[in-house]
N, C-alpha and C positions, 0 to 999 in steps of 0.2 A: 375387392377390395381385401387387406387384411383384417380378420378378425381383430383389433386389438383395441385396449384401452386407451383412448389419448386422455390428454390432461390439460388442464386451466393454467396459462404462465401470463405472466404480467411482464413488462420492460426488465424489470430488476429482481425476477423470480421471487416475490416479495410472499412471506408467510411460511417459506418452506420449512416444516418442522425437521431438522437437520439431527442426524445421529450422526455426531462429530466426536471422535474422540482424540487424540495427541500422541505424536511421534513416541513411540516404545524407548528404551531405553537400548535396542540392539533393535537388527533387522533381521525377523526370521526368515532365512530363505527358502525351508519348505514352506512355511506357513504363502510366501509370496507369490510361489508354484503355483496355490489354489487362489488366488484370488480374480475375478473379473476380468477379463482381458476385453479391452476396446479397439477394436480391426477399426484404423482408418485407412479409407480407400483415396487417395489423393496424387496426385504429382508429388516429386522430391526434389530435393537437393544430391545431385549437384543440376537436375533439372534447371536451366535458366528460367523462371516460370515464376509470376509476381506467388500463382493459389501455391507453389511448392513452400516457398520464402515462407508464406502464410503458415502452411502445415508446420515447418518444422520450428517457427517461432510460437505457434499455440502448443506442440508436445512437447516442446522445451518447458514450455511455463508450466503446463500441467505436473513433471516432475520435478521440475523446481519446487513446486507447489505444495504437492501430497504423497505422501508415501505410505505404504502398505494400506493404500486402499484401492488399486487399478493396476494390472499393465496394461500398456501401451505395444498394439505391434502397428507394422505398415504393408499395405497391398501399393505398392509402387505404380502409377499408371503409365505404360509405354506402348510407342508402336514400333511400326516397323522402322522407321528412319529416328526413333527416339530412344535410345538402349544407355545405358547408364550403368556402372559402377559407385558403390554406396561405400559411403564412410560407417551409415548406420544400419544396423541390423533388420533389413526388409522380409519378412513373413512370407508373401505371395506378389507376383507381378502381373499385373492383368494388361495382354498387349491387346488393344484396342482396336487394332486390325484385322483382328484376329475372331471373324465371330462367334467360333466354337471356343475361345477362351471364356466367355464371361459362364455358360452353364458350368466348366471345370472346376471355376473359382466359387461356383454358388454352392456346388456339391462340396467342395473343400470346409467353405468358413460352415454348411449346415452339420457335418461329421466330427467336424474341432467345438467338445463342448467345453473348451476353456474361455469362447469366445461368448461372450453376455450380451452385445451388442455391436453393431457397424455405424462409424461415421463417414459420412461422403460427402467431399468438397468437390463439389457442383459446377461445373465451367462447360457450357453450351460445344466450346469447340473442342472439348475431350471426346466426342460422343457423334462427332459428324457424320452422317451415314450409315451408323448403328445405332440410334436412337430407340427401333425395336428391340435387338440385342441387350439395351440398358434396360428398357420397360421390363421385359421377360428374365433378366437376371433380379430386379428386386421383387418378381413376384415370387421368383425361385428361395429365394433367401428367407428362411425360417426363425431368424431373429430379427429382433427390432432395429430400424434404421431412423437414425438419424441425416439428414439431408439439407447441407450448406449450401444454401444456394448465394452464388457470387456476383453472379449478373440475374436482373430481374426486369424484365422489358414490356413497357406498357402497351395498351394496344395491340394486345397480338391477333396474329391471324388462327384461321381453325384448325392450318396441323400445330402451330405453336402451342396455341390453347393446349390441344389434344394432348399432348407430348408431354404438357407442364404438370397438367391436372392427372393424368393417370401416375406420373413418377410421386407424386403429391400425396395419391394416394394410398399409394404402399407403403411411403415412409410413416414412422410412428410421430416424427415430430420433425419440424421445418427448422431452420434458423435462417435468419436473416439478421443483417449488419444496420438497416437504419429504417427508420419509421414509414419513410414512403416505400421502401421496398412490400415491411408487409402490407399497405394500405391496395399495393399496386395487387400482390397476391389476392387480397379478399375481394374488391374491387372489380379487378380485370380477369380473376382466373374463378371467384368462386370460391378459393378455398378458407377452410373455416378459421377462422382467430385462434380460437382457441388451441391451434393444431402448431402454433407460429411464435416460434422466442427472436427477440431482438435481444443479440450479443454485438456492442459493435467491432470494430476490425479494432485489434488489439496495437499500443503503443510502445514502444521501448521508455521506462523508468531513466532518466540520464542525469550523470553525476557531469552536472554542465562544466566545461573548463572556458580558461579565460580567452576570449575569441580574438583578440590581438595575436595572444602565442598562435593561436591555432591558425592566422594568415599569416602569419610568419614561418609557420612549419611550410605551409603551401604554396606559398613563394606567393600571396596575396597581399603582403602589407601595406598599408593606406588605403586599399580598394572599400569602396563600396559594394558589395557582393549580393548580385543576385542568383539565382539557381531554381537547378528544376534536374528531377531524375527521373529515373525509370529507362525500361527496354524499351531503343525507339521503334515508332513506328508512326506512319502519317499520323492517326491518330491524336497523336501528341498536340501537335497544331504547334509547335513551337515555331513558327514561321511568324506567327501573332506577334510574340515577345521580341524576334530578332526586327520585326517593321517597328515597332516602340522604339526601340533603342533609340536610333537618332533625335530624337524628341528628350528622350532621357539624359544620351551625352551632352544635349548641349549645355543642359543644366549643371550635369556630373560629370566631369571627364574622365573621373576616376573609377567610375565603377566597370565591373568586370561581370559577364553572365556566364556563367558556368552551365554546362550543359553534359549532365553527369548521365551513361549509361550507355552500354554498347548496344548494338541493334540485335530488335528481338529476333529468337532464333529461325523462327516460323517466317519474317518479312526477309529476313535475309538469305533462306533456301529459296525463296519466292522472284526476289528482286536487287539480290544482293547491296550496297549499300547506296541504293537510289535517293531514297531520303536523305539521308546524311551529307549526302555530296551535293545535292541542291540545297540544303542549311548552308552547307560551306561558300557555295558559289553566291548566294544571299548574302551572306557576310560581309564576304569580299567585293560584291558589288556596291555596297551600302558602306563600305569604308570603315569596316567594325571590326577589323581583325585583332587591334588592340584592344578589345572592350568584350570578345568572347572567347571562351576556352571548352573545346571539346575533350571533356573524358570518357574516354571513349575505354569502360572495364565496366565489368558486373564488379560490384564493389561489395569485399566484406564487409560485415555490421558493422564492424567499429570503425573503419574508414569512411563509409556510407554516414555515420551518426557525426563524426568531425566535420566532415565537408557541412553538414548541415546546422553543426553548432555554429559555423565562422560565417554562415549564411545570414546577410542584414534583411533581403528580403525573398517568400518562395515564390513563385510564380507557378500554378497549375491552367493548363490551357485546353484540356482538353475539349475538344469538339462533337464530341458524345454526348449531346443532354438525356443520354438514357442510361450513362457509366453511373453504377447505384452507387460504390463506392471506391476509394482510392488509398490502395495503402502507402504509397506515397507521399500521400499529401498529410493522413495519420502522421507518419514519422516524422516530417518536418515541423508538423505543430508542438508535438514533444520534445524537440529540439528547441524550443521556442521561438522559433521562424514568424514573424509575422505573416501574412499568407494575400496573396491576391489572386483568386482564384475566379473562373468561370462558370457557371450554375450548374453543377451538377448536381442532384441530388441529396449527397452526402458533404458536400461544402454549405449548401443553403438551412442545412440543418446542423449544421456545427459552426458555420459562422456567423448566428445573429448575433444579437446583445454585443455588435461590435468585436468581434472577436477573429474579424478578418475582415475582406474587401472584396466582394462582389463586382465582375466586370460581364460581359454579353460576348457571347461567342464570335470571337473574331476581330472583337472593338480596338484591332491598337492605339486606337486614336484615347481609348477612357484608360487604355491601360499605361500610357506613357502619365497621362494625368494623375492618378492614381500611385505610380510609384515614384513621380516626381514629389506629389506632398508626403508620402513616405520619408523618402532621403531626406526631407526638408527637415521633419522634425525627429530626432530623438526619444525624446518623452513619447510621442504617437508609437512610434515603434515598440517604444519600453508597456505602452500601455496595452496594445494590441496582446502581443506576446504574454503578458501576463494574465490578460483573459482570456487568451487562448489555452496557456498550461493550466488553468482550473476548468477550463470547458471539459479538457480531454483526460481530467485523472482518472474519473471514474472507466477510463477506456485502458489502462495500464493490462500490460499483459498479464498480471496476478490477478487483477477483479476478470478478464476473459477467462482465464484458466477457472478460478472460483465458479463462473455462471456458466462451465460445459460441464464441471461436476459434479456441480445439482443437476442439473439437468440429465447425466449421466445413472444419477441416483436415483432420480423419478423411473427411466426410462428403461435401464439395464433389464432383462430376465434375472439375472442375479441380484443380491445381495450387495449392495456398494456402503462400507463404512468412512465416511473419508477421516480420515488422519490429516491434518496438519503437518507442515514438515518444521522443523525449529531452525529458525537462521542462527545462524552461528554470534557470539556477541560480537558487536563494532560499535568501537569506540569514535570510529575517523569523526563524526558529525559532532560530538559533542567537544572532541577538539578541535573544530573548523569553528566554532561557536566560544571558546576560549582566546582571551586576549592574557597578557602576562600582569592584566589585575585581575578578572574574574570572566565567569561566563556569562554572556548575552543574554539580554531576557528574550529579546524578541529576531524574527527572521520572516524577510518577505520572501516566500515561497521555501528555498535551498539556500539565501543569501545572509546572512546575520546581520543584524540591521541595530548597527554603534549605534546612533541616534535615541534605540530603545535605553539604552545604559544598561544597568545593572540592579541587581536586588539581592539581598543576604538570603532569601527562600531559595532562589535559584541556586546559589552557590550552598546553599548548606543541604541540597536535594544531590546535589554535583558530586559534593563532598563523598558523602556516607557512598555513589555508584560508586565511584572511583575505588573506592576503599575496599567496598565489594571485590570489584572487577581485581584489584591486589590482593585479596586474600584466595580468591579463587586461581589467579596464574602466577602469581609473586613476578610478574612483569614487571622490571626499573621504569621503563615508561610511562609507569603512572605516576611515578613520585614528585617529578616537577608538577602535575597539575594539580595532586591530591595537596600540595603546598601551596599553591595558586590560593585552589579553594579557602582552603585555612586562611594564609593570611588577608583575605577578602573578609570572611567574619570578624578575625581581629579588628580589622579595619573600622568594622561596620562597630563597634564594641565602644561604646561610651562613657564616660566619667559617671557617670548615674548607673550605671550598671546595666544599661538597657543595649539594646541593638538597634540602630537605624536600620530600613530595608533599601530604599530608594538610593540611587548614587548614580548621578549622568555620566554622558561619554567623557566626562572633565573631572571625572574621580571628586565631585561635590556631590553633597548631599541635597536632594532637591525640596520643595515645598509640599511635596503628596507625604513627605515622613512625616508632618505636621496637620497634616486630613485625614489621616487613615488609621485606624485600631492596628498595631503592632504587636499584640499580645501573641498571636500564632506566629509572626516571624521569629520572635524569640523563642518561643518552642521550639519550632525546626532548628532553630542556629545550637538551641539546649542539647538535642536528639543528634543532632550531626557531632559536634563533638563529644558528645559519648559515646559515639558510634566510635570513633576514628580512636579512642582511648582503647575502646575493646579487641582491638586490633593492633594495639600498638606494639605488642612483641616482635610483629614480622616488621613495623616499620623504623625510620630514623629516630633516637633518643627527641634529638631536639623538636620535632613534632610533636611527640607525644606528650612532651612538657609545657609545649605553646598552649596544647589544648586544655590539658589539666588549669592552669595558670587563667585561661581564659572563663573557663568553665567554672571554676573556683569564686572569681571576680563577678561573672554573671547571676550568678545563685545568691548575691550578695542578700537581696532582697525580692527573690521570686515567689514568694510567698501573697504579695499583693496582687500575682496573674490571679486572674479568675475566669477564663477564658476555656469551656470545657475542653476546644481541641488542644491547644496551649498548654493549659495541664499533664495533655495525655501525650505529646511529643515530649513535655520534661520529664515525665514519667519513665518513658522511654531511654531519654539519654543518663537518667538515674540509674535506670536499670543496668544500660549496657557499658558503664564503667563501674557499676558495681560489679561486673560479673569478675572483673582482672584487678578490683582496685575495692576492698569491702571496706568503707567506710559508715560506721554509724549515724553521722550526722546526712548524708544521703538518704539511707532507712527512713529515718525520722521523714525528712523533707518529701521522701517517695511517698512514703505513708497519707503524710496530711494530703496529697494533694488526689490521690488514690479515693481518700476515706470521702476527697468533697463529689468527688464521681459516682462512689456507692449511694452520699445524700440523695441526689439529682438524680439517682437511678428510684431510689426506694417512695421519694415523692413522686415522679411522675410513672411511673412502671402501674400497669394493672390490668385485667385478664386481656389477651391478646394483643398487647402491645409494653413488650419487655423493652423498654430502652428509655435513656437518662432524657429526654427531650420530649417534648411533645409533637415533635414533626424530626423527619430525616433529611438532612441538607446536604452539606459537602462532606467527605473525608469521615465518614461515618467510621469504616472498619479501625480508627487507631482508640475508639475510646475502649472497644470491648480489648482489644490488644494491647492497650495499655492495662488495664484492668489484670492480663493474664500475666503482661511484666510483673506485675505488682505481685503477685502469688508466685511467681517464679524468684521473688527479691525477700519478699516476708514469710512464704510457706502459711498465710494465710487464708483460710478454705473460702469465706464469704466471697474475695477478689476473685477464686475459678468459678465459682459459684455464677455469680452476675455474668464474668465475664463469657461464658460459655449460653447463657440463657439469654443473653443480649444479643450476641454475636449466632446465633443459629436465628434469632429474630431476625435481625438484617437479614441474612442468607436468603430467608425465605421471603424477602421482599424483591430481591435485587438476583437470583438465578429463577429466570424463567423458560419453562423449556430446557431446551439443551444449550441455552447461550444465556448470559449474562449480560443485565441493563439495569448499570448504578443509577443511584436518583438524579435526575436530569438537575439544570440547572437553570431549563428554561421552567422548572417549579417543583416546589420541595414535596415534599409527602407528609402531607399532617396525618397526625392520628383522629380516626373517622372517615378520612376521606380518601382511603386503598383504594375503592372503587374507580376513585376519579383522577389516578394515576397517567402523568404523562410519560409514557414509558416510550418514546422514541428522540430524540435530537435533545443536543445541550449533554452528550456524555464528553466525558473529558478522560485522558490517559492517568491523571495523577489518581483518581477514586478507582481505578481497573488495578491499580498498584499497590495503593493500600489494601484494597481487598485480598492482593493474591499473598501479601506479606505478614497479612493478620495470619491470613489461610495456612502459611508457613510456620508462623508459629503455632496455631492450634494443633495441625499435624501433626507436629515435636511432641505435644503435650498430651492431645487424649488417643494418636495413634489411632485414627479413625480414616479409613480409605477416604471416604467420602467426601474429607477436606484436601487429600492428593488432587483427587477427581477434578473438583472443583475450580483448584489451582489451575486446571490444564483446560478447561473451560474458559476461565477467565482471560488466558493470556490467550486461548485462540478468537478471544477479540479486536487484539491488535492485528491478526491475520487473517479476516476475512468474515468471519464466525460474531456478527454483529446483525443489524435489521437492513445494513445496506448492500451486504455481502460482499464489501469491499475494504482494502487491505489501508489498515490505520498506519503500522511500520511501513518506513518505503526502504525496501531492502538494498538501494543503490546507495544512496546517501547515507544509510544509520541513521537518519533522522526518523520524526515521528511525527505525524499531522497533528494539529492544534486541537482538534476536535471532531465528533460525530453528531453531525444535524439531522433533522429530520427527513430530509434529500439532497444532501450532500455532506464533504468530507471539507473541513477546511484542510488544505495543504497548507499553508505557514505552518515550519518547522521551529519552534521556538524551545525554551533550552527546559521548560517545565515539562512540555511532553516528552520531549527528547529523553532527557535524565529519566524521567519515572520509564517510560520503555525501560531500557539501562537496568535499572533497578530488579525491575520487573520480570528481565531476563535474564538478568545473573542469579534473581532466587531461583528461581526455575533448574535451574543447576542441582540444587538442591534437591527437587524428587526423586532423582537417582540414585541417590545417599541414604543409607540405613539412617534411620532417625536417631538425631543425637543433640541432646539439651543438655545445656550446663546449668542448672541449678543450683541455687546460694545456700550455702552455709553460711549462718549468723554467728557471729563470737557471743551472740547470746541472744535469748528470746526476745523478741520485741513487740512491746504491749500496742496493739492497734485501737486506739478508740474510735468507735464507729457515730 
């Protein structure tokens, strides 16, 4: 047995002390050549094989997710009858029909100083009659090995058990995709649980298209579509669905069953199209030729995902009760398909809690009943689809990549420092959520929910974000959106100089405006107006004039506002306008607000508690940031002093280890109760963004690298550097999930979280630029009364 340290993992690889950095401003090719190399030994496209597709997806996800962290190379599995030309660079090839090739490859791996570990995607069929050579191959390799088991069979005979135990013993770590597979390895094979990591089969994030348009595209208009896909073999047991169709068609004459996929190459070489021809004969015998369509292709991913998105019910009928996992099943759920499945372990785990329907192997009668029940109820199908999407969110390929990278980091013989790759700024989802009136408040997963109405809060933040994007890009496509958000803010400004916040889908102010304290909303509106004015040199003059007029009116009685965060937003708004429009009245008002924050600080702060209140709640970073803005506008040193001491105090509470954990809305942090703080769950994107905005301001003023590093760390929270090690930003839609809870992520993508992410992402552009700050020179010294 290899004398290597084993590690204690759990399902989520929690508690891992990451050494995470962020994407550098350029890719240093010289350093890249020295990065630790991960060698994948696997089947690989164009080989038509589920594991080949899986490996391609995983490797692509790792490359898209990380940069300057490790290099990936590929050893493609081949045989005498299975050789290919590859589009991607292949470092090695292993012909499993040639016994001597195993020893040659082991020697090449051992001699290669760049290879830090080996990842093997294992399937028993790859090594038929070569089990001993494979065992000896593992023994010979002197690098750490991670073995991914794609098949885990229960109740093994002596020969199978010996083989599995032997190759497991030579592996540093083992990856399986389900809890049931782990249980079998522990109970039936006696493998130590500490050696096993569960990383579910990856699923694709899908920017869902209109189902009716897709049906029209594929000549399925007006049809209720059932589908199944994958490389055909008798193990698919598709005849179960065909036998169920007559009862389904009786009640749903417009049903079309799609059988998607070509015959498995190995099956085709052995028996040709025997199984497909049997299915066709059955279809004809039952008079179902108008209700069944064979799509005899190994579809490219894009086409496959479109077929799945137009599917009304996905049917999975494997007759193998020991099939550990199905990639086809995973892809279908990620496309929002309600699933009806036989009880393979993967299905039983994933389809619990009404996420799908289970029926027994070969039970066509039960299958027809369940399908008819689903076809009868649009709401039932929609509910199952929603539950399925929520349940599969943690299995996105991005999350699978993070889980594998964390494992590589622990196992590799060379140190791996993970750097998350910076996504491009993407306004698509912000635009999707925006009507010609404003940005919609909430969404149901990825679909804007117009019934939730609009808020001045969200439109103010959207105005800031869009102005930031326009300032960075000068993209004229931003201007209509800037106008929409500005008009909405003005629409909410009342004759009493206050903004109302809540507007329904019919553009009517709701009762909630009169039941809720709106001071913070007023502050955010003033911040947004001031920010627009600060970048007004590049905007149409009428927009700037409109913002000035609204801001002047809103400031008429603003001194009556006393909420600490509302005052902070007002200070920011006044500061931003003052950068381009110096007005003594604004400075006096800004100073009055700032002095109140100073008085709060002097009253509440004490040893080990440098804060304005006796507790830390939401939006904490805007308080010290506002005082720093006040210093920049007035040069009053006490503002700068308190801003820094309070901000550094806050940072000491929310930056934990190598990550950030903002104050949770599950429980505020009260003075004297720091040891009881809830550090997991209830974290919101908006708090991460406020922290990044403040860090950027402090970075420019104090020129401390510590602030820049914390910006990178904070932003990586969106990308997976959080306690769940899961993405919060959805790179497919451009939206951001609504919250990071203790055990799950709320995958609804509302306006607040999406706009917050966008503001943070655009602020990260500044980290690449030289420190620049526009200080304010007053026409005369302003006396500030504390």
